[in-house]
SEROTOR-901895 format. One record per residue (C-alpha): residue number from 1; residue in three letters; x, y, z. Coordinates in Angstrom, 3 decimals, always signed. Example, Ala and Ser with C-alpha at 12.3 -4.5 7.8 and 13.67 -1.06 7.14 Angstrom:
% residues 2
{rec 1; ALA; {+12.300; -4.500; +7.800}};
{rec 2; SER; {+13.670; -1.060; +7.140}};
END
This chain:
% residues 78
{rec 1; UNK; {+15.413; +34.614; +125.949}};
{rec 2; UNK; {+16.251; +31.440; +127.798}};
{rec 3; UNK; {+19.096; +29.086; +127.108}};
{rec 4; UNK; {+16.688; +26.468; +125.762}};
{rec 5; UNK; {+15.181; +28.973; +123.294}};
{rec 6; UNK; {+18.635; +29.934; +122.006}};
{rec 7; UNK; {+19.523; +26.265; +121.486}};
{rec 8; UNK; {+16.208; +25.637; +119.710}};
{rec 9; UNK; {+16.749; +28.606; +117.359}};
{rec 10; UNK; {+20.302; +27.513; +116.578}};
{rec 11; UNK; {+19.096; +24.003; +115.747}};
{rec 12; UNK; {+16.385; +25.436; +113.481}};
{rec 13; UNK; {+18.990; +27.575; +111.716}};
{rec 14; UNK; {+21.233; +24.506; +111.304}};
{rec 15; UNK; {+18.336; +22.596; +109.724}};
{rec 16; UNK; {+17.677; +25.455; +107.269}};
{rec 17; UNK; {+21.361; +25.548; +106.334}};
{rec 18; UNK; {+21.429; +21.779; +105.825}};
{rec 19; UNK; {+18.434; +22.042; +103.496}};
{rec 20; UNK; {+20.056; +24.867; +101.522}};
{rec 21; UNK; {+23.311; +22.924; +101.181}};
{rec 22; UNK; {+21.430; +19.824; +100.024}};
{rec 23; UNK; {+19.561; +21.879; +97.396}};
{rec 24; UNK; {+22.794; +23.395; +96.076}};
{rec 25; UNK; {+24.510; +20.016; +95.968}};
{rec 26; UNK; {+21.606; +18.536; +94.023}};
{rec 27; UNK; {+21.926; +21.319; +91.449}};
{rec 28; UNK; {+25.647; +20.673; +91.219}};
{rec 29; UNK; {+25.063; +16.953; +90.683}};
{rec 30; UNK; {+22.662; +17.526; +87.767}};
{rec 31; UNK; {+24.748; +20.172; +86.025}};
{rec 32; UNK; {+28.402; +19.386; +86.561}};
{rec 33; UNK; {+29.522; +22.224; +84.334}};
{rec 34; UNK; {+28.064; +25.702; +84.180}};
{rec 35; UNK; {+27.980; +27.970; +81.197}};
{rec 36; UNK; {+27.958; +27.148; +77.560}};
{rec 37; UNK; {+29.490; +23.972; +76.220}};
{rec 38; UNK; {+33.103; +24.165; +75.162}};
{rec 39; UNK; {+33.566; +24.965; +71.502}};
{rec 40; UNK; {+29.959; +25.991; +70.949}};
{rec 41; UNK; {+30.938; +29.482; +69.823}};
{rec 42; UNK; {+34.458; +30.224; +68.743}};
{rec 43; UNK; {+35.914; +33.691; +68.877}};
{rec 44; UNK; {+36.780; +35.192; +65.521}};
{rec 45; UNK; {+40.426; +34.857; +64.587}};
{rec 46; UNK; {+42.220; +38.202; +64.767}};
{rec 47; UNK; {+44.982; +38.850; +62.289}};
{rec 48; UNK; {+47.924; +40.881; +63.424}};
{rec 49; UNK; {+48.709; +43.791; +61.248}};
{rec 50; UNK; {+52.137; +43.831; +59.761}};
{rec 51; UNK; {+54.350; +46.862; +59.469}};
{rec 52; UNK; {+56.461; +47.625; +56.469}};
{rec 53; UNK; {+60.184; +48.177; +56.814}};
{rec 54; UNK; {+59.683; +51.826; +55.873}};
{rec 55; UNK; {+57.074; +52.224; +58.621}};
{rec 56; UNK; {+59.371; +50.666; +61.233}};
{rec 57; UNK; {+62.206; +52.952; +60.103}};
{rec 58; UNK; {+59.986; +56.046; +60.317}};
{rec 59; UNK; {+58.888; +55.142; +63.863}};
{rec 60; UNK; {+62.452; +54.341; +64.899}};
{rec 61; UNK; {+63.739; +57.677; +63.647}};
{rec 62; UNK; {+60.943; +59.575; +65.379}};
{rec 63; UNK; {+61.686; +57.781; +68.669}};
{rec 64; UNK; {+65.400; +58.506; +68.366}};
{rec 65; UNK; {+64.608; +62.158; +67.713}};
{rec 66; UNK; {+62.377; +62.335; +70.825}};
{rec 67; UNK; {+65.015; +60.680; +73.029}};
{rec 68; UNK; {+67.743; +62.979; +71.699}};
{rec 69; UNK; {+65.613; +66.038; +72.492}};
{rec 70; UNK; {+64.857; +64.675; +75.971}};
{rec 71; UNK; {+68.537; +64.018; +76.683}};
{rec 72; UNK; {+69.513; +67.532; +75.510}};
{rec 73; UNK; {+66.821; +69.070; +77.699}};
{rec 74; UNK; {+67.990; +67.003; +80.668}};
{rec 75; UNK; {+71.646; +67.942; +80.087}};
{rec 76; UNK; {+70.761; +71.649; +80.030}};
{rec 77; UNK; {+68.819; +71.304; +83.298}};
{rec 78; UNK; {+71.860; +69.950; +85.181}};
END
């Protein structure tokens, strides 16, 4: 392949790239924003579940019991 052929192929590739860029830019100009329009579909509102005081107390006591057991096990291991 001669130097002139390499230059000719590079120029042809540049022209193809310029055409591709122009096509993409024309798409961008017609549709400035992709996807669905804002606010077209809203997500359902999710309610947070509450916990009763008794439920919180039960969980707290169970956690304290687990930590106490873990600390006793760790103290015995030392």
